[in-house]
N, C-alpha and C positions, 0 to 999 in steps of 0.2 A: 504493499500500501504506500503510497508516494507521502511524502510528509508536506503540509501544506502550511503556508503562514494563515496564522488565523487573528483577530483582533474579537477581543472579550471584552465586555463592560467588566469591572473590578470594584474591588473593596476591599479596604484593611482593616482587618479585625482590632477590637478598640476593648479593653479590659471589660469585662462582666459580658463580654457580648457570647453569644451560645448560637447552633445551627438556627434553633426554631423561632430564636427573637427575627434572625439577619434574613431566614426563609419567609417570616411572616413581614416582615416589614419591604422585602423587593417585592411580596404578592400584591399587598396594598399599593404600592408606587405604581403599579399597573393599573391600579382603578382611584385616579387621582381625585375622583369626585366623591369618592367612600359610598357610592351606592349601595356596596353590598360587603358584608363583613366574610372573611373567607371563611371556608367550613376547615376544621381539625385535618380532614383530609387533602383539601388542596395544600395545606403547609408543610404534610406529610410529604404530598409530593414535591414539591419544591425543595424539601430537606434532601429528599434522595436525590433529584437533579443537580444539587450543589455536591454533593459527596462521591456521584459520578464523576460532574465535571473537573471536580479538584483532585479525583484519585485518591480518595481519603478512605476507601475500604468500607470495614464496620466503624470505623473511629466515628468518633466527633468533638474530636478533640481539636480545640481552636487554641492558638495562643497571639497576646496582641500583638500587630505588625505583621500577622500572616497576611496575604496577599489571596482572595478569593477569587475566584471568574465565575462571572453570571452568565448565563447564556443569553440571548442568542450569536452567537460566536457568528463574524464575515472574513468571506477572503476578503486577502487584502490583495 
């Protein structure tokens, strides 16, 4: 499989952050009018997407200063 250059939105982990909080903010941010509250299932799916994109395996451990990638990633 060829390696491609992709650009993703990034987020720098802050003290006190966790994947659930970051994913919830990300999902809510996609709905700026705040018309609906994301369901726990929607947030859980976003957490799994974050873990997969960032190659975290089963780990949810975050460290302040860690850079997380968000989808969608676009070809450069």
